[in-house]
Each structure stands twice: as C-alpha cells, then as structure tokens.
Phi, psi and omega in degrees: 000314182301314182296316182294315181295322176294320179298318180300313181295316180296315179296320179300313181293323179296312179300315180303312182294322180291316182295323186252036173242147174247147184264136173217146180269133174270120183285344183293312184231008178073009181276161177266133179240131177259132180246128179290121185206070182280350183098187184287313179203135179210146175228146177202164175258128179251125174248126184234131176239127177241123180240130178232131177248133183233133177279119182258022178069234182296337182278355179093206181259149176245129181246115177253136180226129176239130179235123179234145173235125185225137172272123180251129175235123180249125181233132178289139176240181179296328185250358182166239181217154167252132177243107181267124179246113181248107180297136176253325176199152176209127176224150178227140179229148172234120183052040177085350181264133179296135176265116176268098185231128181299334179290324176297316178299319180296315178301324183284358180244358184268119177267129184236140173242122174265127176266123182246148175277184183297338179267001180087011177277139178288125178249341178198155176230125179247142177103342181293336180300325180297323178295314180298315179297318179298319178295319181299334180273343186256347180240156177300150182307321181292327177289317179299321179299321179290326181280337187311319181299335180257357180260067176209163183300320181297317180291329180296000000 
C-alpha cells in the first residue's frame, strides 16, 4: 500500500510537470530547458492508472492495479502557483479483486494543495496532515509508529 500510494503521487506530479512545462532551447550549451508555465488558472480531471506485476515464485504472479481520478486546479499566486488536488475516486485491485482497505478510502477523501514557487518547485504541501491524522486513528499505535517515518511531507 505504501509503495502504490507514493507511486500515484509521484506519477501525478511527473505528469503534471510535463503537461504544464514549455520547451525552450538554451543557446549557451544547446541543452533543452523546461519552464513551468500553466497560465493564470486552469482545471482538469486527471485519471491515473498504476499497474505493478510481482513474481511470487511458486504462487505465480501478483497483479496490483490502482486507478485514481483527481480534479486538479492550478491557480497563479503572487509568488508562484497553488495546485489543488481533489480526489474524485480511488480504487485498488489485486489480481482483479477489489481491495477494501480503510487507507484507500482515506486517501480518496484527502484534498491537498501544493504550493509552488515561480519555477514550479514544490515549497509546501497543505492538507496532507488530514491523511496522517486519519491513519493514526485507523491503525494500532505500534503500526502507526512504524509508518511514521514515511508519513510526512518530505517523504511524500
């Protein structure tokens, strides 16, 4: 679960950065430079599917699939941009069977705002605290203690 949720966030941010970057050539060294330039305000629906296949040895292969739909709204601010991510749906399957996991339900309800600087670098994430708080209420304290090192904005 930890790997899949991190993968979803990383892929979402990667896709986001590629879609809203413009290409320009630097004449100094011939390299390509991407400039973050989404405009004043834009909204779109992002659907992301992550599929992982794992060899389980004698048990065969395990196929995990995560599908998320998120409304993304990017708004220009005085110092950069705010990227609001509002989950619309999230489902996970293992070998075609739906995984009923309270953490998946929690992820599908957490609204996150990424604060970006003028170059499109993430400088802060707001709203992720609700996810951490929700997990702390749904898992035993000893499990939460083990998860704590990866449940922070820096690890995300």
